[in-house]
N, C-alpha and C positions, 0 to 999 in steps of 0.2 A: 517103385511099387507102393511105397508109403503114400506118395502124392496121389496115385490112382485110387488107393483105398479111401483116402480122405475125400476125393471128389465124389466117389460113389456113395459115401455116406451122406455127403451134403445133398446130392440129388434125391436120395432115399428120404431124408428128413423133409425136404421141400415138398415132395410129392405126397408125403403122408399127412402133413399139417394142413395143407390147403384142400383137404377133401371136401370141405363145405362149399367150395367154389366150383360148382359143376361145370360152369362155362369154360373153366381152364383145365379140367382134368383130362379132356380129350387130347390136349396137346402138351408137349413137353415145355417146361420152362426154359430149358437150355438147349442150345444146339449140340451137335456131337463133337464140336471142336474141344480140344483139351484146354485145361486151365492151369497156368503155372502157379504153383503154391510154394511159399517160402516160410522158413521158421524165423520168427522175430520175437521171442524164441518159440512162440506158439505158431501153429499152422494157419496162415492167412493167405488169401490170393495175392499174388505179386501185384504191386502198385502199377506196373507196366502192362499187366495182362488184363484182358477184357472179358467180363461175363456176358455172353451173348444170349439175348432172348431168342426164342425159336421164331421161324418165319410165320407161324400160325398166330403170333401175337400182333396186334395193330401197331403201326409205327407211332401213334400218338396215344397216350394214356391220360384218362380223365382223372380228376381229383378223387382219391379213395380207392383207386384200383390197385391190386397187389402186384408186386414185381417179382420178389423172391422171398423165400423163408430162410431166416438166418439159421446156420447149422448149430446144434447143441453140442457142447464139449462132452457130454455123457456118451455120445455115439462113437467117440474115438477110443481105439484100443492101443494107441501108440503112446507110451509114456515118454518117449524121447522127444516127440514133437506134438503135444496135445492140441486139440482144436479149442480155441477160447470160447468163453460164453458170449452172451449178448453184449453188444458194444455199450460202454458207459454213456457215450454222447454221440449223436449224429450231427455233423456240422453241415447242414444243407437246409436251404429255404424251399427245396422242391420235394424232399422226402421225409417220411417219419417212420419210426420203428415202434410196433406195438409190443406190449409185455410178453406176448406169446412168440415173438420173433418174426412176425410178418412185416415186411418192408412195403409201405404203401406210398402212393403219390399224394402230396399236399396240394398240388396245383397241376394244371395241364402240362404234360411233359411229351415232347417230340424228339425223335432220334434222327431227324433228317440231316442234321449237322454233324452227326457222329455220336460217339458215346458220351455220356455225361459222367462227370467226376464228382466225388464227394469224399471228405475226410471223416474219420470216426476215431474214437478213443476206445481201447479195450484194456482189460486187466489180465495179466498173465504172471503167475508166480507172485501175486501180491503187488506188482508194480503196474503203473499206468503207462501205456504206449499209444502212439498215434500213427495211423497209416492211411493209405488212400485206396478207394475201390472204384473201378470203372465198370459201367454197365452199358451195353449197346445192343442194337437190333441186328440180328444175323443177316438180314436181306438189305434193309434200307441203308444201314450204316456202311455196308461193303459194296453196295451196288455201284458199278462204274457207269456213271451217267454219260449219256451220249452227248458229245461236244460239237457235233456238226451243226452249223448254222441252219436253221430252218427258215424258209422264206417267210418274211414278216406278214405278207398278205394272207398266207395260209394260217398263221398263228392268230391273226386278228379274227379270221373267220371261225376259227375253232379254238378259242381260248380255253385254257385249263383252269377253271375257277378255283381249284383246290391245289394249285401248284405251289402257292406260298403259304407257309404255316408259321405262326409264332409259338414259341415254347410254352407260353402261358396265355390264356385268354384275358387274364386281368392281372395287373400288378398292383398290389396295395402296399403303400409305404407310410410310415409314420416318422415325422421329422419335427424336432424342436423348432420353434419360430426363430431362434437365434443361430440356426445352422449357418456356418460361414459360406459366403459366396464362392463359387467354383466347386462345391461339394458335389460329388457324384451321388445322385439320389436313386438312380435305377439304370439298369443296362438291359434294354429289351433286345431280343434276339429272334430273328425269323430266318427260315430256311426255304430253299426252292427245291421242288422235287427233281428238277433237272440241273440242279446246281448252278443256275443262272445268277449272275451278280445282282445285288439288290441295293436300293437306297431307301432312306427313311424320311418321313416328314411328320410334323407334329402340329396339332390344332388344339384350341381349348373350346369344346363344343358348348359348354354351359356358361362360362363366364370369361369374357375376353381379358379380364385382368390377369388371369392365370397365364395367358400366352406370353406376357412380357417377363414373367418371373423365372422362366425356365429356358434352356437352350438344349437343342438336340444335335448330336453329331450325326449327320446324314449318312455317314459310312458305317460307324460302329454301332449306332443305336443308343449311344451313351447319353443320358439326360443329366444335365448339371444345373445347379441353382445359379441364376444369373443375377438376381436382385434379392435383397433382404425380404423375408416374409413377415407378415403381421397377422397373427391369429385373430386379433380383434377386428381386423378389416375383412379377412376371408380365412375361414378355418378349414376349408376343404378345396382342393384343386383336382379337377378331372381333366386329364389329357388324352387325346386320342392320337395314337402313333400308327402311321400306315407304312407298310413296306411295299415298294414298287419294284417290279422287275425292270432293270435298266433297258433291256432290249425292247420290251413291250410294256410300257407303264400301265396298260389297261389291266394287266395282271397284278393283283395286289391283295393284301390282307391287312387287317387292322386289329389292334389290341387297345385296351384301356388301361391307363396308369392313374391310380387314385392316390393322392398325397393328402394324408391327414396331418394337419398342422398342430403340434402339441404345444401347450401353453408354457411359457417361461415367465419368471417374475420381471416384467418390464414396464408395468403400469402402476402408477401411484393412484391412490384414491382421489377422486375429484368431486368437490362439493358442487351442488347444483347452483349455489350462489357464493360469491366472494365474501359477502357480509350479510349477517342476520341482525335484524333489529326488533326489539320487543319492549313492552312496558309492563310494569307491575306496581301495585300499590305498596307503600311501605309497611302497611299493617297486614299484608297477605300472610296466611299461616304457612308453616313449614310444610313442604310437600307440594306446594302449588306449582302447576305446570306453567312455565314461562313461554317456551317456544320449542320447536323441533328442528333439528338439522338433518340433512340427508346427503350422503355421498355415495358414489358408485365406483367400482373398480372393474375395468374391462377384462382383467385376468379372470381365470376360472379356478375352481377348487379353492384351496386355502389361500392361493395368491389373490383371490378376489373377495375373501371374507373380511368384512370391515368391523373394527371395533372403534368406539368413540371414547374420547377422554378430553378433559379440560386442561388448557395450557396455562402458563403463568399470566397473571394480570390482576388488576384491581378487583377485589370482591370474589376471587376464586373460592374462598372458604364459605361464601354465602350460597353457592350453587352446587348441584350435583347433576350428573348426566348418565342416562341409561346407556351402557356400553353397547348394547345391541340395537336399540331403536333410535337413539340420538335425541331423546326427549330430555330437555333441561328443566329441572325443578329447583325450588328454593330448598336450601339445606340448613339455613339459620335465619334468625329474625333480621329484618331489614330496618335501616334507619337512613332516610334520604338525607337528613342533616349531616350524618357522617360520611355517606357515600351516595351521591345522587346519580352517578352513571357507572355502571358495572361494564368494564371493557376488557375482554380477554380473547384468547384464541381457543377454538375448539379443533381438536386434532382427530383426524381419521387415519387409522393405520391398518394395513392388512396383515395376514399371518404368514406371508411368504418368507423365503430366505434369500437374500436378506430382507428384513421388513422394510416396507416403504410407507410413507406417510405424507399427508399434506394438511394444511390448516386453513381455517376461515375465521373472519372476525365476527365476534359476537358483542353487540352493544345493547344493554338493557337499561332503560331509563326507569328509575325508581320514582314513582308518582307520589306526590306529597299528600299527607292528611294532616289536619290541624291539631297538632299535638304539642305545640310550643306556644307559650304566652310571650308577648313583647317583653324585652328586658332593657331597662334604661342603662346608658353608658355609665352613670354614676348613681350611688345610692342616695345622694342628696345634692342639691344645687344651692350655692351661695353667691349672691351678686351684691355689689356695693355701688350706689349711685349718688351723685351730687344733688342737693336739694333744688338747684336751679337747672336741672337737666332740661334740655329742649324737648318739648313734647310735640307729636307722639315720638316715642324712642323705643327701639328694640333693646331690651335690657338683658335678655338671655335667650339662648337656644338650647332646648333639651333634645336629646337624641335617644331613641329606643330602636332596637332591632328585634325582628322575629325571624327565626331560622327556618320557618316554613316558607313554602314557595307560593308564588302568584298571589292570589287574593288572601290566602291563608297567612302570608307574610307581610302584606301591606299594612302599615301602621298609621293610625289616625290619632290626633291629640285633642284633648278637651281639658277645661278647668273643672276639677272635682270640688274644690273649695278655695275661695279667695279671701277669707277673713275680712269681709266687708269692704274690699278694695274694689270699687265699682269700675275703675278705669283700667283693670288688668285683663288682657285677652291673649289668647294663644292661637296661632295659625294651625288650621285642621291638618294640613299635610306636612309643613316644614318644622313645626315645633318652635317657631319664633315667639317669644313672650314679649308683648308690647305694652308699655305703660302710656296711657292716654290722659291721666289726670295726675296732678302734682301731689306728692306725699310729704306730709309734715315730718321733719326730722325727729320731732319729739315722740313720734309713734314708732320709731325704728327700734328693733327690727320687726318685720312683718313676714309671716309665713303663708304660702299658698300651696295647694296640693293639685298636682297635674296627673291626669290619667292618659295612658297609652292603650289603644284597643285595636286588635286586628280585624281584617275584613271577612272573617268566616262567619258561618251561621251554624251553631251558636258561636259568638265571638268569645276570645279570651283577652283579659286585660290585666294591667298592673298600674301602680301609682308610685309617685316620688314627690318629696317636699321641696319647695323653692323658698329660700329665705332671702329677703331684700333688706339691705342695710343702707340707710340714708345718711350722708355725711354733710356737715356744715361746710361752706365753700369759702375759699380765699379768692376774692374777686378783683384784686388790684395788683398788677405787676409793677416792679420797680421801674423808675424812669431815670435814664442817664441824663444829667444836666451839664456835665463837664467831661469831655473826652476828645483828645486830639485825634484827628483822622490820619495825619502824616507826621512822622517823627524822623528828623535827619540827624545822623550821628557820624563821627569819624570812627574808623574801624579800631583805633587804638584806645577807646574808652575804657576806664579802669573797671575791674570786677566789682560788683555791688554798688555801682554809681546809679543814682536815680535818673531815669531817662524819660519818665512820663508819669501821669496820674489820671484816674477817673473818679467821678463821684456821681452817686444816684440816691434818689429819695423814693419812699414807698408810703402811699396815703393810708395803708392799713396800720393797725396798732398791735402791740404784743408781738408774738412770734411771726405773725403774718407781715409785720413791718420791719423786722430786723433783716438787714442786707448783708450778704456775703458775696465777695468778688472771686472770680476764677478766670483763668486764661488758658487757652490752648492754641497750638500752632508752632511752638518751638520751645525746647528746653533751655535755650540760651538766655531766656527772660523769665522772671518770676513776679507775681503780683501779690501784694499783701492782701489777704482775704478781708481784713477789717477796714484798712484805710484806702485801698485802691492804688497805692504807690507801686510803680513798675521799675524794676531794677535788672541789671545784667547779672548772670550767674557764671560767666566765664569770658575769656578774651575772645573778641570778635575778629573774624578774618573775612574781609570782603571777597577775597579770592575763593574761599570755601562757600560762602553764602552772602551775597551782597544785598538781599532784599528779603524781608520778613513780613508775613501777613499774620497778624495775631488777632484771635477772637477773644474779646473780653466780655464776660457774662456777669450781670448783677442779678442775684437770686435771693428771694425772701425765704423765711423759715416756715412758711405756712405749709398746710397739708390739704391738697397737694401744693407744692411749691410753685411760684410763678417766677418768671425771669424775663430779662431783656438783655439782648446782646448787641454788640457793635464790633466793627472790624477796624483795626489800626494797622497802618503800614509803616514799617521801620526801614529807612534807606541808609546804607553805610557808604561814606565817602572813602575813596581810595587813597592810600599813602604807599610810597615806594618801599615795600618791606619784603620783596621776594626777588631773589636772584635768579637768573636763567638756569634751567636744569635740562641736561641731556637725558635721553631715554635710558642710557646705560652709563656707568662710570667708566667702563672699558670696553672697547670694541676689538675684535680679532678678525683680520682679513688676510687672505693669501693670494699672492700675485706671482706671476712668472717672472723669472730674472730677465726675460727678453721682452717684457712689456715695454712698448715704445713711449716716448715722452708725450704728454698731453692725455694719456689714457686716464679715465676716471676710476677711482679706487672705491669710494664709498660716499654716500650723501648723509651729512649730519644735521640734525635739527635740535635746537634747544627751545624750551617753552618757558615763558615768564608769565606768571599768573596775575601780574599787575596790569592795569589798563594801559592801552596805547603805548606799549613799549616797543622800541626799535633795537634789535640785537645785532651786535657786530661780532664777526668771527675772525680769529687769527691763530697762527701756529705760535705757540709759546716756546716750545722746546722740541728738538728732533735730534736723533742720533747722527743723521746725515742730512745734509741740505739737498735732498732730491725730491721734495714734495712741495706743492703749493696748494692754497685753499681759495676758492671762488665763492663769494657771497652771492646767493641767489634770492635774496629777499625773504618773504614769508615762507619760502620752501626750504630754507636752511642754507647750507654751504656744501660745496662738492670738494673733496680732497682728491688731488690728481697727481700723476707722476710729472716732475719738471726736470729731472736730471737723469743720468745714466746710472743704471744699477750695476754692481760688481758681483762677480761670482762668489766673493767672500761674504756678501751680505746674506745673512740668514734671517735676522729679525731686526727691524728698525722701529724704535719706539717714537711716537709723535704725540705731543701734549697740545691740545687745542682748547682755546678759551672762547666763551660767549659772554659779552658784556652788554648790560642794558644802559638806557640813557642816564639813569641815576648812578651809574658806576659799579652796580653790583654785578658780580662775575661768577660764572659757573665753568667748570673745566671737565674735560674727559680725555682719556688716553686711547690712541689708536695703535694697536700692535700690528705692523705689517710683516707677515712672514713671506720670505722669498723662496719660491719653489725652484729647485735646481733643474736646469734643462740639460739632459745628458749629452756630452760631447765625447768624441773618440779620443782615446789616449794617443800618446806619441812617444817615440823612442828618443832618448838623449843621444848626443853625438857619440859615435863609437867607430872603431877601425872596421873596415870591411873585409880584411883578411887577417888571419891569425896563423902562426906557424907553431907546431908542436912536433916533438920527436915521434917517429914511428914506433910502434910497439909500446906507447905510453900505457902505464897501468890503468886498468878500469877504475874510474872515479877521478882520474887526473883532471884538474880544472883547466878549462880551455879559455873561457872568457865569461864575464858577467855583463849582461845587457840589462839596462835600466830604462823603464817607460814611465811617464808621468801622466796624471789626469787631474785637471783642475776642478772636477766635479766634487760633490760631497756624498758621504755615506757609501752605499753600495755602488753608486754611480762612479766612485773613484777607486773602489777596491779592485785590484788588477790580478789576473792569473796569467802565467806564461805557459806556452806550449811550443813544441818543436816538431818539425816534419821528418827528422832523420833519426827516429828512435832506434834504428838498427845499429847505428854507430855512435850516437851521442845522446845524452839525456839532459834535461833542464829541470831545475827546481821551480815548481810552479809558483812559488811565493817569492823567491828572491831573484830569479832570472839567472842563477849560476849554471853555466853549461859545462858538462864534464864528459869524459870518455866512457862509452857504454860497452865497447867490445874491442878486441885486439885489432889494431890497425897496421896494415902492411903497405908501405909506399910502392912496392913492386906490383901489388894488386891494384891499388888506386891511390894516386898522389894527391889529389885535391877533393874536397867534399863541400859542395854548396849546402848551406844550412838556412832554412827559413824559420824565423822565430816570430811568433804571434803573441800580442798582449791584448787581452780581452777584459772589459769591465763587467760588473755584475748587475747592470741595469736591466730592465725589462722593456723592450728587447735589448740585449747586449750589443755594445759597439766594440770594435777591435781595430788594431793596426798591426802591420807586419814589416819586418826588415830582413835582410839577407846578409850573411857573412860567408866568407870562404876559409875553410880550414886546410892549410897546407902542411903535408908531412915532410919533415926533414929526415934525410938518410942517416941512421946512426953511424954508418961507416965513414962519414965525413968527420 
């Protein structure tokens, strides 16, 4: 009863609210079929029940047509299951709900495929609930379509042009351009009046590029994204989807799918040029426009709005840029001499999230103006010349620089004043000062003024003084009249002994005629600067230095001083004063104890610094006479094995001498270390059978076996082991064998025991022997 009352009220409210729609008042909105209502906790139609539209309603409704009027909770008189108010939210792309409760279509809706479903949220007792509602057409949705096959020829002659219908005439979708591939963008649905099976096809009627971006499921009508979209390439895609009857493809219907591509932040601003170049005079006032830059961003909205700024670089503080227009202007005074080229980056950034930016190079050449006068490298110039200088002569070069550029910075020179010196000229371009007439030393010093002028109009100039000092000359050099070219000495000449003398004369007088001697080439000799006597300063050694080349110079005391030099050669004669010397006093070599006779051990060589010395080698002493030495001439001598080495030999000391023709002798020691070659140990003689009483106590000694090894070190250290650990045990160090368990002759009368001796070499060697232990009967 409660549910019937609720449905009556729903129908009453519906018919009363839509009274303005006269075309619908003549027919009921609902069929006479009952509707299941449930409490959740308010009274709402069951999600499995269908609200049927009456047969008078068309099977397809156009956008804006009303469907039903939503019931008002005020019409309910049941407190136990009240009717809720208008839904909070309608979750449907096909339907919308007005504030007065009228449910309208947002797009074309057809009921050929059965009822349509949608979800909605409603508030009941202050809480939010979600449920589903189903609306269908009472005739079209329930009609049992005829399934008998109709002859195809008849259907071709009488096609039903309206047999196929899409639920919507147009599908409009909005997608971000970074939508992932395989995303379902739309699902178009068509129905056949006779429920014939359909298939779908899709074309791009306006731009063929759209065809490759989407795929259509020909069975379900589902459209997916096949390739990435780019709004900047194509921002709108129009697709035509056609549904065909499978039995007769001439029967079809089409709908349009419009995909609007929404912008995402995927493009950086791009400058129209990679580099911008400009010029500006260095005297340009602040605010002077230098150049303009331009960049564009293919994105839209804030993603495409560009702001300009200056990046880091030389001269950034000298410029400013309009953030909107990209116009670059001067922001501070310019000085080409401080910075002639402004080089920096200009940055264009958008307002998207995240912000993207790009840069371009800006180079601005600062043009020169003539604002600097030439500057000389020195405040004054002083030169000194001899009175007999060869003419013409370049006596000085002045240098001035101008920080300006080009013609403004090109410097030219001239004589501003020469103090009556008629023969003094200066090169116009290089600044070379040339003396063309001789100057009397009595007029020294003489001052001239030089001017430097740049090439600008009007020109800027500066001057500098040039002082010339004329010096009297010393025009005669000393002449050597006595000087030996070659001096021959024995190498054992005494220290301080005179070995030679030079003598020179000078035609000048006074200080210009006083002669002083000097010598260079070796510190082993010294010359008296007044007399020219040459003496030795140390003991000479021909083996260290057998020939000297000495340069002797006679110099006068004039200003400037003149001198004359000669070269003297001192040759030392050899005496036998050096014994042969080995490279080392002691040699250490290691050989194997098995090295065969005749094997070479080491090659020795002694050196005698005296001339033409023949050296003889021999063995002076040896711990054992097992080595021999072979003289191989200039190559030295070979020490080799001549006898048999013993295992006991660990180190053999050999002393070898080298004697020259004069009888001087040098010696060395060769320590020959003998490496041990590991050999297997062996057991000493021992009995092969031992008798002990049965039931001998544990630890009772049986026998001691000893093995020997003639090697050394770990190669000779032995360890004993036994194979009968169950009955006997052996001391691994001493070889003592003892009883390890109770022995009963009635169980076993004899015991074979294998004993092994192993050394500690790497790898170890071992030997084994066997004994037999016989048990005696205690009853005997």
